Structure formats: structure tokens, C-alpha cells
C-alpha positions as CSV (number, residue, x, y, z in Angstrom):
1,M,109.4,113.4,91.7
2,T,107.8,115.4,94.5
3,T,108.2,119.2,94.0
4,R,109.2,121.6,96.8
5,R,105.7,123.1,96.8
6,E,104.1,119.6,97.2
7,R,106.5,118.8,100.1
8,K,105.7,122.1,101.8
9,K,101.9,121.5,101.4
10,R,102.3,118.0,102.9
11,E,104.4,119.3,105.8
12,T,101.8,122.1,106.5
13,R,99.0,119.6,106.4
14,Q,100.8,117.3,108.8
15,K,101.6,120.2,111.1
16,I,97.9,121.2,111.3
17,F,96.9,117.6,111.9
18,N,99.5,117.1,114.7
19,A,98.5,120.3,116.4
20,A,94.8,119.3,116.3
21,I,95.4,115.9,117.7
22,K,97.4,117.4,120.6
23,L,94.5,119.7,121.4
24,F,91.8,117.0,121.0
25,K,93.7,114.9,123.5
26,E,94.1,117.8,126.0
27,H,90.7,119.6,125.6
28,G,88.4,117.1,123.8
29,F,87.0,117.4,120.4
30,E,84.0,119.6,121.3
31,S,86.1,122.2,123.2
32,T,88.8,122.5,120.6
33,T,88.2,125.4,118.1
34,I,89.7,126.1,114.8
35,D,91.3,129.2,116.3
36,M,93.0,127.1,118.9
37,I,94.3,124.8,116.2
38,S,95.5,127.8,114.2
39,E,97.5,129.1,117.1
40,E,99.0,125.7,118.1
41,A,100.0,125.0,114.5
42,D,101.2,128.6,114.0
43,V,99.3,128.9,110.7
44,A,96.5,131.3,109.5
45,R,92.9,130.2,110.1
46,G,92.4,130.2,106.4
47,T,95.3,127.9,105.8
48,I,93.6,125.2,107.9
49,F,90.6,125.3,105.6
50,L,92.8,124.9,102.6
51,H,93.8,121.5,103.9
52,F,90.8,120.4,105.9
53,A,87.1,121.3,105.4
54,S,86.3,121.0,109.1
55,K,87.4,119.7,112.5
56,E,85.7,116.4,111.6
57,A,87.8,116.1,108.5
58,I,91.0,116.5,110.6
59,L,89.8,113.8,112.9
60,A,89.0,111.5,110.0
61,H,92.5,112.0,108.6
62,W,93.7,109.6,111.3
63,G,92.2,106.6,109.3
64,Y,94.1,107.6,106.2
65,D,97.4,107.8,108.1
66,R,96.9,104.3,109.5
67,L,96.2,102.9,106.0
68,Q,99.4,104.6,104.7
69,E,101.4,103.1,107.5
70,I,100.0,99.6,106.7
71,E,101.2,100.1,103.1
72,E,104.6,101.4,104.2
73,R,105.1,98.4,106.5
74,R,103.9,95.8,104.0
75,D,107.0,93.7,104.3
76,E,106.1,93.2,108.0
77,W,102.7,91.5,107.3
78,D,102.5,90.4,103.6
79,Y,104.4,87.1,103.7
80,G,103.6,83.4,104.2
81,D,100.7,81.4,103.0
82,S,98.2,82.1,105.8
83,C,95.6,84.7,105.1
84,K,94.5,84.7,108.7
85,Q,98.0,85.5,109.9
86,R,98.3,88.3,107.4
87,V,95.1,89.8,108.7
88,L,96.3,89.5,112.3
89,R,99.6,91.1,111.5
90,I,97.7,94.1,110.0
91,Y,95.6,94.3,113.2
92,K,98.8,94.2,115.3
93,I,100.3,97.1,113.4
94,L,97.1,99.1,113.7
95,N,96.9,98.3,117.4
96,E,100.4,99.4,118.2
97,V,99.4,102.9,117.4
98,N,95.9,102.6,119.0
99,I,97.4,101.4,122.3
100,Q,100.0,104.2,122.3
101,N,97.2,106.8,121.7
102,Y,94.4,105.6,124.0
103,D,93.4,109.2,124.9
104,F,93.0,110.1,121.3
105,M,91.2,106.9,120.4
106,K,88.7,107.7,123.1
107,V,88.2,111.2,121.6
108,L,87.9,109.7,118.1
109,L,85.3,107.0,118.9
110,E,83.2,109.2,121.2
111,S,83.2,112.0,118.7
112,S,82.3,109.7,115.8
113,M,79.2,108.6,117.7
114,K,78.1,112.3,117.8
115,H,79.2,113.5,114.4
116,R,78.1,111.6,111.4
117,Q,80.5,113.8,109.3
118,I,83.4,111.8,110.7
119,F,81.9,108.5,109.6
120,D,81.1,110.0,106.2
121,S,84.7,111.3,105.8
122,E,86.1,108.0,106.8
123,K,84.0,106.0,104.3
124,N,86.8,105.9,101.7
125,A,89.4,104.8,104.3
126,N,87.0,102.1,105.5
127,V,86.5,100.9,101.9
128,E,90.2,100.8,101.3
129,L,90.8,98.6,104.4
130,R,87.9,96.4,103.4
131,Q,89.3,96.0,99.9
132,L,92.7,95.1,101.3
133,F,91.2,92.3,103.3
134,A,89.1,91.2,100.3
135,D,92.2,91.1,98.1
136,L,94.0,88.8,100.6
137,I,91.0,86.5,100.9
138,E,90.6,86.3,97.1
139,E,94.3,85.4,96.7
140,A,94.0,82.6,99.3
141,Q,90.9,81.3,97.5
142,E,92.7,81.3,94.2
143,K,95.4,79.2,95.8
144,G,92.8,76.8,97.1
145,R,93.5,77.5,100.8
146,L,90.1,79.0,101.5
147,K,86.6,78.0,100.4
148,T,85.5,79.8,97.3
149,K,81.8,79.8,98.1
150,F,82.3,82.9,100.3
151,N,82.2,86.4,98.8
152,P,85.6,88.0,99.7
153,L,84.0,91.4,100.2
154,V,81.5,90.0,102.7
155,V,84.2,88.3,104.7
156,A,86.3,91.4,104.5
157,N,83.5,93.5,105.9
158,M,83.3,91.0,108.8
159,L,87.0,91.4,109.4
160,E,86.7,95.2,109.3
161,N,83.8,95.1,111.8
162,I,85.8,92.8,114.1
163,Y,88.5,95.4,114.2
164,Y,86.3,98.4,114.9
165,N,83.9,96.7,117.3
166,A,86.9,95.4,119.4
167,L,88.4,98.8,119.4
168,Y,85.2,100.4,120.6
169,D,84.8,97.8,123.4
170,W,88.5,98.3,124.4
171,V,88.0,102.1,124.7
172,R,84.8,101.7,126.7
173,S,86.7,99.4,129.1
174,E,89.3,102.2,129.7
175,G,91.9,100.1,128.0
176,A,91.4,97.0,130.2
177,W,89.7,94.8,127.6
178,P,92.1,92.3,126.0
179,L,92.1,93.9,122.6
180,E,94.4,91.7,120.6
181,E,93.3,88.5,122.2
182,I,89.7,89.1,121.4
183,M,90.5,90.1,117.8
184,E,92.5,86.9,117.3
185,E,89.7,84.7,118.8
186,K,87.1,86.3,116.5
187,V,89.3,86.1,113.4
188,S,90.0,82.4,114.2
189,I,86.3,81.7,114.2
190,V,85.9,83.4,110.8
191,F,88.7,81.5,109.2
192,E,87.8,78.2,110.8
193,G,84.6,78.3,108.7
194,M,86.5,79.2,105.6
195,D,89.5,76.8,105.9
196,N,89.8,74.6,102.9
197,E,92.7,72.5,103.9
198,G,92.7,72.3,107.7
199,V,96.1,74.0,107.8
200,L,95.2,77.3,109.3
201,T,96.1,77.5,113.0
202,T,94.9,79.5,116.0
203,K,98.3,79.7,117.7
204,G,98.8,83.4,117.3
205,L,101.0,85.5,115.1
206,T,103.9,84.0,113.2
């Protein structure tokens, strides 16, 4: 059972994160200072560092929030026999938030190019997403639906890269790039080569 202290700590962390995201959108990552975040969140400067080691760590927290959302909404994507459709449903859930937060996604990706700390902070989040995909692939292989000659982690890395590369191209196109359509086309190509029964389709989400 979560204690009152733990709830308060989580609420404060989320308050700092929300304040920082608001400022990143309005002023950009570079121009936003810890003092500005402290004022916006109405917490002491030292309190911020109790929860986040740096501005980069705040930015990287976005990835962990998305993974938590995927887990919380598991019943929306984890059903049916098609591994490909499960992956596409996960993409869809992630993209709902991405599309609603284009300005922030632009800040996140542009800042990630400049600050390796963000990538380093997100390594664990990336590994967790990759492992999730690998688990789905391995399960489908065990059921005989996908060829077993492919390493699940290698394929999962490809699916992870499809997601992040498409997101980067979408941001660079100022949101004009057909994000979900391109993701689906690329994923279809991956699964076409892995299909063991000829039953996976490319007709979109189910």
C-alpha cells in the first residue's frame, strides 16, 4: 500500500515535471532555467534536485511516462494473435500523445541531438520498450506464427528504431509527414519477412 509520504513525493515530482514541460514548450529547453522551473512549480530549487539530477533528466522522464501509459492501457493493445497488430497498437497509443504535444516533441528531439545526457538518461526506457517488443515476438514465435530463426531482440531493436526514426522525420516535417502510415508500412515489411503462416495482414489496426 502506498504511504502518504510516497504519494506526496510522487505528486511533487509530477508537479515539477509538468511545470518544466510547460516552460520547455514556451521558452525552449536551452532558455529554461532551474530557477524558472522552481518558480513555475512553486517548489524550492533544492526540491527539484531531490527528484531530478538535471534539466536533461526532467526531459528524459517523458519516456518513462509513456512506458507507464503503455502498461496501464495494456488491455487496449494486448489481445488477438497478431504480433504485428499489437506493435501497431502500441505505436498508436504512443502517437496519440506525440501528436497532441508536437511543440514538446520538437523540443525533446532537438535537445536530444545536442545533449547526450538525455540519450543516456533514456537508455533504460529504450531498453524497456525494446524488451516489450522482444517479448511479443518471442511469444509469437513460440506459437509458430513467426519464424524462429530471427533473434527477438534484434527484431525488437528494428521496431524501436522504426518508431524513433519516424518520429524524428515527422517533427522535421513540421508535423506534415504521415507518421502512422509510414510506421505501419515499415512494420509490415518487417513482419512480412518473419511471417510463418501467411496470415499476417497489412490492412491496418484491428
